[in-house]
C-alpha positions as CSV (number, residue, x, y, z in Angstrom):
1,M,0.0,0.0,0.0
2,S,1.4,3.4,-1.0
3,A,2.4,6.0,1.5
4,L,-0.1,8.4,0.1
5,L,-3.0,6.0,0.6
6,L,-1.9,5.2,4.1
7,A,-1.6,8.9,4.9
8,L,-5.2,9.5,3.6
9,I,-6.6,6.6,5.6
10,A,-4.7,7.5,8.8
11,G,-5.7,11.1,8.5
12,A,-9.4,10.2,8.0
13,V,-9.3,8.0,11.1
14,V,-7.7,10.8,13.2
15,G,-10.2,13.3,11.9
16,L,-13.1,10.9,12.5
17,A,-12.0,10.5,16.1
18,L,-11.7,14.3,16.6
19,G,-15.0,15.0,15.0
20,A,-16.9,12.3,16.9
21,L,-15.3,12.9,20.4
22,G,-14.5,16.6,20.5
23,G,-10.8,15.9,21.2
24,G,-8.2,13.2,21.6
25,G,-7.9,12.1,18.0
26,S,-4.6,13.8,17.6
27,V,-3.1,11.3,20.0
28,L,-3.4,8.8,17.2
29,A,-1.6,10.9,14.6
30,V,2.0,10.4,16.0
31,P,1.7,6.5,16.3
32,A,0.3,6.4,12.8
33,L,3.2,8.5,11.4
34,I,5.7,6.3,13.2
35,Y,4.3,2.8,12.6
36,L,2.4,3.2,9.3
37,L,4.4,5.8,7.5
38,G,8.0,5.2,8.8
39,F,8.6,8.5,10.5
40,T,11.2,8.7,13.4
41,P,9.6,9.7,16.7
42,A,11.2,13.1,16.5
43,A,9.9,13.7,12.9
44,A,6.5,12.3,13.8
45,T,6.1,14.7,16.7
46,T,7.0,17.6,14.5
47,A,4.5,16.4,11.8
48,G,2.0,15.9,14.5
49,L,2.3,19.5,15.5
50,I,1.6,20.6,12.0
51,I,-1.5,18.4,11.8
52,V,-2.7,19.6,15.2
53,T,-2.1,23.3,14.3
54,A,-4.0,23.1,11.0
55,T,-6.9,21.1,12.3
56,S,-7.2,23.2,15.5
57,L,-7.1,26.6,13.7
58,T,-9.8,25.4,11.3
59,A,-12.0,24.3,14.2
60,L,-11.2,27.5,16.2
61,Y,-12.6,29.6,13.4
62,A,-15.9,27.6,13.4
63,H,-16.2,27.9,17.2
64,A,-15.5,31.6,17.2
65,R,-18.3,32.3,14.7
66,T,-20.9,31.2,17.3
67,G,-19.2,32.7,20.3
68,N,-17.9,29.5,21.9
69,V,-14.4,30.9,22.5
70,R,-13.5,32.9,25.7
71,W,-10.7,34.9,24.1
72,R,-9.4,36.7,27.2
73,A,-9.3,33.7,29.6
74,G,-8.1,31.4,26.8
75,A,-5.3,33.9,25.9
76,L,-4.2,34.0,29.6
77,F,-4.3,30.2,29.9
78,A,-2.4,29.8,26.6
79,A,0.2,32.5,27.5
80,A,1.4,30.4,30.4
81,G,2.1,27.6,28.0
82,L,4.1,29.5,25.4
83,L,7.6,29.3,26.9
84,P,7.2,25.7,28.1
85,A,5.9,24.7,24.7
86,A,8.9,26.4,23.0
87,A,11.4,24.9,25.4
88,A,10.0,21.4,25.2
89,G,9.8,21.7,21.4
90,A,13.5,22.5,21.3
91,A,14.4,19.7,23.7
92,A,12.4,17.1,21.9
93,S,14.9,16.8,19.0
94,R,17.7,16.1,21.6
95,L,16.0,13.3,23.5
96,P,16.7,9.6,22.6
97,Q,14.0,8.1,20.4
98,P,13.0,5.4,22.9
99,V,12.5,8.1,25.6
100,L,10.1,10.0,23.3
101,T,8.3,6.9,22.4
102,A,7.8,5.8,26.0
103,A,6.7,9.3,27.1
104,F,4.2,9.4,24.3
105,A,2.9,5.9,25.3
106,A,2.4,7.2,28.9
107,V,0.4,10.2,27.7
108,A,-1.7,8.1,25.4
109,A,-2.5,5.7,28.3
110,L,-3.4,8.7,30.5
111,A,-5.7,10.0,27.8
112,A,-7.4,6.5,27.6
113,V,-7.8,6.2,31.3
114,T,-9.3,9.8,31.5
115,M,-11.8,8.9,28.8
116,L,-12.8,5.6,30.5
117,R,-13.4,7.3,33.9
118,P,-17.0,8.5,34.4
119,G,-17.2,12.2,35.0
120,R,-18.4,15.5,33.7
121,T,-15.2,16.6,31.9
122,R,-15.9,14.8,28.6
123,P,-18.5,16.3,26.3
124,D,-21.2,14.1,24.7
125,P,-21.1,15.1,21.0
126,T,-24.6,13.7,20.5
127,A,-26.2,16.1,23.0
128,T,-28.0,19.2,21.8
129,G,-25.6,22.1,21.6
130,S,-22.4,19.9,21.9
131,T,-19.4,20.8,19.8
132,G,-16.6,19.0,17.9
133,P,-13.4,20.4,16.6
134,T,-14.9,21.2,13.2
135,G,-17.4,23.6,14.7
136,P,-20.4,23.7,17.0
137,D,-24.0,23.1,16.1
138,P,-25.1,26.3,14.5
139,T,-28.5,26.0,16.2
140,A,-27.0,25.8,19.7
141,P,-27.0,29.0,21.7
142,G,-23.5,30.4,22.5
143,P,-22.2,31.0,26.0
144,T,-23.8,33.8,27.8
145,A,-22.0,36.8,29.2
146,T,-22.8,35.6,32.7
147,D,-20.9,32.3,32.3
148,P,-18.0,32.1,34.7
149,A,-14.7,32.5,33.1
150,V,-11.8,33.7,35.3
151,G,-13.6,34.9,38.3
152,G,-13.6,31.7,40.3
153,A,-10.2,30.5,39.1
154,R,-7.0,30.6,41.0
155,P,-4.5,32.4,38.8
156,A,-1.5,30.4,40.0
157,K,-3.3,27.1,39.4
158,A,-4.5,28.2,36.0
159,A,-1.0,29.3,35.0
160,G,0.5,26.0,36.2
161,T,-2.0,24.0,34.3
162,G,-1.4,26.1,31.1
163,A,2.3,25.7,31.5
164,G,2.0,21.9,31.9
165,L,-0.2,21.6,28.8
166,G,2.2,23.8,26.8
167,A,5.2,21.5,27.7
168,L,3.2,18.4,26.7
169,T,2.3,19.9,23.4
170,G,5.9,21.0,22.6
171,L,7.5,17.7,23.7
172,L,5.1,15.2,22.2
173,G,3.4,17.0,19.3
174,V,-0.1,16.4,20.7
175,G,-2.8,19.0,21.0
176,G,-3.7,18.0,24.5
177,G,-7.5,18.6,24.0
178,F,-8.2,15.6,26.2
179,L,-6.5,17.5,29.0
180,A,-7.3,21.1,28.1
181,V,-11.1,20.6,28.1
182,P,-11.2,19.1,31.6
183,A,-8.7,21.7,32.9
184,L,-10.8,24.6,31.6
185,V,-13.9,23.0,33.1
186,T,-12.4,22.4,36.6
187,V,-9.8,25.2,36.9
188,L,-11.6,28.0,35.1
189,A,-15.2,26.8,35.7
190,F,-16.2,26.9,32.1
191,E,-19.3,25.4,30.8
192,M,-18.6,22.6,28.3
193,R,-19.2,24.4,25.0
194,A,-16.9,27.3,26.0
195,A,-14.3,24.8,27.3
196,V,-14.2,22.9,23.9
197,G,-14.0,26.1,21.9
198,T,-11.5,27.8,24.1
199,S,-9.3,24.7,24.3
200,L,-8.8,25.1,20.5
201,L,-7.3,28.5,21.1
202,V,-4.9,27.1,23.7
203,I,-4.0,24.1,21.6
204,S,-3.3,26.2,18.5
205,T,-1.2,28.7,20.4
206,N,0.9,26.0,22.0
207,A,1.4,24.1,18.8
208,L,2.5,27.2,16.9
209,A,5.0,28.1,19.7
210,A,6.4,24.5,19.6
211,L,6.7,24.6,15.8
212,A,8.6,27.9,16.0
213,T,11.5,26.1,17.7
214,R,11.6,23.2,15.3
215,G,13.0,25.0,12.2
216,A,15.5,22.2,11.5
217,T,13.0,19.4,11.7
218,T,10.2,21.2,9.9
219,A,12.5,21.7,7.0
220,G,12.8,17.9,6.6
221,V,9.1,17.1,6.8
222,D,7.8,15.0,4.0
223,W,5.0,17.2,2.8
224,T,3.8,14.6,0.2
225,V,2.7,12.6,3.3
226,V,1.9,15.3,5.9
227,G,-0.2,17.4,3.4
228,P,-2.7,14.7,2.5
229,F,-2.7,13.4,6.1
230,T,-3.7,16.9,7.3
231,G,-6.3,17.4,4.6
232,A,-7.9,14.0,5.3
233,A,-8.0,14.8,9.0
234,I,-9.8,18.0,8.5
235,L,-12.4,16.4,6.1
236,G,-12.7,13.3,8.3
237,A,-13.7,15.5,11.3
238,W,-16.9,16.5,9.5
239,D,-17.8,12.8,9.1
240,G,-17.0,12.3,12.7
241,R,-19.7,14.8,13.6
242,R,-22.3,12.9,11.6
243,L,-21.2,9.7,13.2
244,A,-21.6,11.2,16.6
245,A,-25.2,12.0,15.7
246,K,-25.9,8.3,15.1
247,V,-23.9,6.6,17.9
248,T,-24.0,7.5,21.6
249,G,-21.1,9.6,22.9
250,P,-20.2,7.2,25.7
251,L,-19.9,4.2,23.3
252,L,-17.6,6.2,21.0
253,Q,-15.5,7.4,23.9
254,R,-15.1,3.9,25.3
255,T,-14.2,2.4,22.0
256,F,-11.6,5.1,21.3
257,A,-10.1,4.7,24.7
258,L,-9.7,1.0,24.3
259,V,-8.0,1.5,20.9
260,L,-5.7,4.1,22.5
261,L,-4.8,1.8,25.4
262,A,-3.7,-0.8,22.8
263,V,-1.6,1.7,20.9
264,A,0.0,2.9,24.2
265,A,0.8,-0.7,25.2
266,F,2.3,-1.4,21.7
267,M,4.5,1.7,21.8
268,L,5.7,1.1,25.4
269,I,6.7,-2.5,24.4
270,D,8.5,-1.1,21.3
271,A,10.4,1.5,23.4
272,L,11.5,-1.1,26.0
273,T,12.7,-3.8,23.5
């Protein structure tokens, strides 16, 4: 099977997961680039950042149109992650490949466990007014001016969370939506639609900061693979939204989490052997 066809299939699967679950699909991009398309872990994390940036910016535009982005609070949250994202992005190219692989496997496992735990931090894309990364339901009302944003948050805790998310994005090339949305809900007391929309601002900012420090590795990116992968991911996210309307959110979430656990186990074994 050609690299182009594999890139299109993998991109569509990543986009499908993103569109159906409202986050987390980017965690599949790096393993796909490594094990299906032959990228090194360092090159895969750089390519993953490109894919995450393009998909997140597209989704951010759609969310902003319906008022689901808290620009001020999101900018403050993202600002705390800029330097950690840039520093981690610069450090990633200097780390041994098995270390990067093992670290990514640990984060993938964390994402899977987070999705499997019952709680209020994961949106149900099938619910009225829910949103996915390709844009919210245009019939859903946007957040009101009285929604809590920063008032109930502890600035130090918010800054620490933003910094940690930035470092994760820079080091491993993941968007971190599976962590950003719960953090915005619990730390900044956002309602879910605003958390999903604002997380895209945070993710896009962190990913761009990390990319800025990877000049050498971005120059060597195989655009004949990354370009189609990114395009398929953006288009696949639209199909993900349609899938979410037909299948219950919890079932999709559990299925994705189990797949992610399997990927994490495979990558950890590969790093240790």
